N, C-alpha and C positions, 0 to 999 in steps of 0.2 A: 425607484430604480426599476427599469424594465426587466422582465424575466429573461434570463440568459440561458441558452442551451447550446449544445454542440450538435450540429446536424449530422446524421448518419448517412454516409454515401458509399458508393461502390469503391471510389478512390478518394483519398484525402491528402492534402498537403499538411503534414503533421506540424510543420513550423508555423503555418498560418493558423491552424486549429489551436495550437498551444498558446498562442497570444490571447486566446479568449478563456483561458483557464481561470478558475476561482482561486486556487492556491496550490501548495505543494501536495503531492501524492493524491491528486484527484482520482486517478485510475478511472477516468471516464471512458466508457465503451464508445468507440468511434466507427465500428464496422456495422454493416447492415444487420438487422435483427435476424437471428437464426444462424449466424456465422459461428463456426466452432473450429479452432479456437478464435476467441474474440480479441481484437486488438484494443488495448486500454491505454489512453494517453495521459501523461503527467508532465507538467512543467514544475520542477521543484527546486527550492533553494534552502529548505529546512531539512535537518536530519530526520529520517523516518523515526517516529517516536517509539517503535517496538521492533522486535524481530517478527517476521511474518512466516507462518508455516502453512503450506497448502497440501491438500490431499492429492492434487493432480500436479504433474510436471508443468512447468511454465518456462517461457523464454523471455528474456529481457533484452531489448535492443536499445543501445545508447545512441541517440540521434544527435545530441549536441551537449557540449560541456563535459566536465570530468567529475568523477565521483569515485568513492570507494564502496564496494559491496562487502559486507562482513557476513561470515557464515559461522554457525555454531554446530559442531558435530559432537555427539556424545563420546566418540572414541578418541578423537584427536584434538579436541579443544577448539578455540577460535582460530579462524583463518580469514584473510582478506584479499581482495583483488582490486586493482585499479581499473576504472572504466574510462575509455576515451571514445570520441565519436566513431561510429562504425562497429564498435564491439558488440558482439552478440553472446549472451551468457545463458547457458542451460541451467535452470533452477530445479533440481530434483525434488520430487514430492517428499515431504517429511523433513526436509533440511531447513532449519531456521535461517533466514537471511534478512539483512537490514541495509538500506542504502543511505550513505552520508554524502550528499552533494558537496563539491568544492566550488562554490558559486552556484550559478543557475544551470540546470540540466533539463533536457527534454528526453523522455524515455517512452518507449512503447513496450507494454507487457502483454504477451499473448497468454490468455487465460482460458481454460475450458468453460464451456457454456452448456447447461446452466452451472453456476458455481457450486461446488460440493463443499465439504467441510474445510474450514480454515481455522487457524488459531493465531493469536498474538501472544508474544512472550517477552518477559524481561528477565535479564540475568544480573546477578550481583556484580557490581563494579569492583568489588574487593576480591572475593574468592572465585567468582565465575559460576557459582551454582544458580540453577533456575530459581527465581524469586516468585514469579507468578505467571500463570497462563490463563487465557480465556479462549475457549473453543466454541465454534458456532457454525451453523449453516444458515445462510441468509442470501436472498436474491439481491439485496443491496448491501454488500459487505461494509460499505462506508458507515452505515448505521451502527454496526457492531464495533468497528474501529473506534468511533467517537465515544460510544458508551463505555468501552473497555478502558480507554485512556482516562475518561472522567472518573470512573470508579477507582482506577489505580492511583490517580493523583489525590483523590479525596481521602484515602485510608492509609495511614502510616503502617498499620498492621499488615495490610496486603503487600506493602513495599518492603517489609522486613525479611531479610534472608534467614531462612531456617538453619543454614549451615554456619554462618559466622555472626549473625545478629546485626549486621550492617543494615542501615535503612537506605534504600534506593531513593534518590531525590525525585520529586515530581518531574515528569517529563515535559519538556517545552513543546508547544504546538506550533510556534512561529506563525506562519501565514496559512496553515492548514485550515481549510474551510469545508469540511465534510458536510455540515448541515446544508449548505447551498447545493452540494452535489446530490445529497439525498433528495432535496426538494425537486431538483431538475429531473432526477430519475423517476421519482414518484409521479411527476407531471407527465413525463413521457409514457409511463405505464398506463395512467388514467386516460390519456389521449388515445392510446392504442386500443383500449377496451371500448372507449366511446365510438371509435371509428368502425368497429365491427358490427 
C-alpha cells in the first residue's frame, strides 16, 4: 500500500481531505506548519475511547454529521451536548470531554501548537468515579493515546474502580488507526528535517 498523508495547505476543503483519513479521531494537523492554533481534522464513526483533558483551551467545529459531546466536571457531574453541522464548541482547558458520533462525523479541532500537557481519563460506568488517567506531553499525542488505551485494556487492575470495585470493560477502538497517523506524522517530521 502506498504511503498516505494529508497535504498541508493555506486553505483546505475539509470534506475532500476527510475522505483520505485513516480512521476515527485521526486529529491530523492540516494547517501550514507554525500555525497556532492548528486545525486538526477527523472523520469519525467510533466513540472516542476516553475522555480527553488538555492544558490549553480548544475549539471544536462540527462540519458534518451529528454527535454527542460528553463533559465531566468535578462539581456538577456529567453533562452532554448534541452537535449538528455548523456547531462550534469551546472546550475549556482542564475539563474532560468525549465525543460519541451518531453515524459518521467530520470535525475540525483547533489545538494550540506546540501541544502542551494532555491527559486521557476513564470514569466508572457505575458510580462515576475516576478510574484511571494517563497524563503526558508529546509532539505526536496519538502515540500516547494508543499506548494509554493498550495499557488500560490489558490490565484489569487499572480498570478497577477504587470507589465501588466495578471493573471497567476494555474500550473498543473500532476503526481507530493511530499507528498509521503516527507513522505519517513521523515521516513528515523526518522530511522536514531532511529538507533543511
